C-alpha positions in Angstrom: 5.8 -192.8 -80.9 8.3 -190.1 -82.0 6.9 -187.0 -83.7 10.2 -185.5 -85.0 13.7 -186.8 -85.6 17.0 -185.9 -87.2 20.1 -187.9 -88.1 23.6 -186.7 -88.9 25.5 -188.5 -91.6 29.0 -189.9 -91.3 30.2 -186.9 -93.3 28.7 -184.5 -90.7 25.7 -183.6 -92.8 22.2 -183.3 -91.5 21.1 -186.3 -93.4 17.6 -186.7 -92.2 15.1 -184.3 -90.7 11.4 -185.3 -90.3 8.4 -184.0 -88.5 5.1 -185.9 -88.6 2.6 -183.9 -90.7 0.2 -183.1 -87.8 3.0 -181.5 -85.8 4.5 -179.3 -88.6 4.5 -175.5 -88.2 5.5 -175.6 -84.5 9.2 -175.1 -85.1 10.0 -178.7 -84.1 12.2 -179.1 -87.1 14.2 -176.1 -86.0 14.7 -177.4 -82.5 15.4 -181.0 -83.4 17.9 -180.1 -86.1 19.6 -177.5 -83.8 20.0 -180.2 -81.1 21.4 -182.8 -83.6 23.9 -180.4 -84.9 24.9 -179.1 -81.4 25.6 -182.7 -80.4 27.5 -183.3 -83.7 29.7 -180.3 -83.0 30.2 -180.9 -79.3 33.6 -181.5 -77.7 34.7 -185.1 -78.4 32.3 -185.7 -81.3 33.7 -186.9 -84.7 32.8 -183.7 -86.4 34.4 -181.3 -83.9 37.5 -180.7 -85.9 36.2 -180.5 -89.4 36.9 -176.8 -90.0 39.8 -174.4 -89.3 41.3 -174.2 -85.9 38.6 -173.7 -83.3 35.8 -173.9 -85.9 33.2 -176.6 -86.1 30.4 -176.9 -88.6 27.9 -179.3 -90.1 26.0 -179.1 -93.4 22.7 -180.1 -95.0 21.8 -180.9 -98.6 18.4 -179.2 -99.1 16.6 -179.3 -102.4 15.9 -175.9 -103.9 12.2 -176.8 -104.0 12.0 -177.7 -100.3 11.1 -174.3 -99.0 10.3 -175.5 -95.5 13.7 -177.1 -95.0 15.4 -174.1 -96.5 13.7 -171.8 -94.0 14.8 -174.1 -91.1 18.4 -173.9 -92.3 18.1 -170.1 -92.6 16.7 -169.7 -89.1 19.7 -171.7 -87.8 22.0 -169.2 -89.5 22.9 -171.4 -92.4 24.3 -169.9 -95.6 24.3 -171.5 -99.1 27.8 -172.9 -99.3 27.7 -174.7 -102.6 25.3 -176.2 -105.1 25.2 -180.0 -105.7 23.9 -181.8 -108.7 22.9 -185.4 -108.5 23.0 -187.7 -111.5 21.3 -191.0 -111.5 22.7 -193.7 -113.9 20.8 -196.9 -114.2 22.3 -199.9 -115.9 20.0 -202.8 -116.7 21.9 -206.1 -117.3 20.4 -209.0 -119.0 21.4 -212.5 -118.0 20.6 -215.9 -119.4 20.3 -218.8 -117.1 21.4 -222.3 -118.2 20.2 -225.5 -116.8 22.7 -228.3 -117.0 21.6 -231.8 -116.4 
């Protein structure tokens, strides 16, 4: 059973990073995310040419309150590039069903 995993999103972001609770604090998140990003930026990958000439990069959206993930990104050399705000809009629709006989 896997104890840690990471996925890159279609936009090149580190979309998922997880370490099972009993294995946290061993820098597994650092190593798993580093490898996922290395593969994402490797020659021939879809994110290889996202930056300027000869530049390759990925990004991660990390909540301000997620101190552990922020530390992982800082250890990888990440800088805060921008701040995102997410707005959730819920629309509840009411429908009437008619039975026709």
